[in-house]
C-alpha positions in Angstrom: 42.4 -12.8 -90.5 40.3 -10.8 -92.8 39.8 -13.7 -95.2 38.6 -15.8 -92.3 35.8 -13.3 -91.8 34.5 -14.1 -95.3 35.1 -17.8 -95.3 34.1 -19.1 -91.9 30.4 -19.6 -92.6 29.0 -20.1 -89.1 26.3 -17.5 -89.3 25.4 -17.1 -92.9 24.2 -14.1 -94.8 24.1 -13.4 -98.5 25.8 -10.8 -100.7 25.3 -9.8 -104.3 26.7 -7.2 -106.7 23.7 -7.4 -109.2 20.7 -8.3 -107.0 20.2 -11.5 -108.9 23.1 -13.8 -108.0 23.4 -14.2 -104.2 26.5 -15.7 -102.5 26.8 -16.9 -99.0 29.4 -15.2 -96.7 29.7 -15.0 -93.0 27.3 -12.6 -91.3 30.1 -11.1 -89.3 31.8 -10.0 -92.5 28.5 -8.4 -93.7 28.0 -6.7 -90.4 31.5 -5.3 -90.5 30.9 -3.9 -94.0 27.6 -2.4 -93.0 29.0 -0.9 -89.9 32.0 0.6 -91.7 29.7 2.2 -94.3 26.8 3.4 -92.2 28.6 4.3 -88.9 28.4 8.1 -89.5 24.7 7.8 -90.4 21.8 6.2 -88.5 23.3 2.7 -88.1 20.5 1.5 -85.8 17.8 1.9 -88.4 20.0 0.3 -91.1 20.6 -2.8 -88.8 16.8 -3.0 -88.0 16.1 -3.0 -91.7 18.8 -5.7 -92.3 17.5 -7.8 -89.4 14.1 -7.9 -90.9 15.6 -9.6 -93.9 15.6 -6.6 -96.2 18.4 -5.8 -98.6 21.1 -3.3 -97.4 23.3 -1.7 -100.0 26.9 -1.0 -99.1 28.7 0.8 -101.9 28.5 -1.7 -104.8 27.5 -4.8 -102.8 24.0 -5.7 -101.5 23.6 -7.7 -98.2 20.7 -9.6 -96.8 20.0 -12.2 -94.1 19.4 -15.7 -95.3 
């Protein structure tokens, strides 16, 4: 099930570990990672930032909308 989150590319987003090489993953996977990391913080402002196309760091991975 978890692997399906990362391989079913219906809604696409990008992730990177170095900020240079970006890989396509499913947006639901990115949103799950963002939510898990930022839930105890101000998640609404983080999601607004992400939805505007800005980079959102989650531990060692960066996420951005396509």
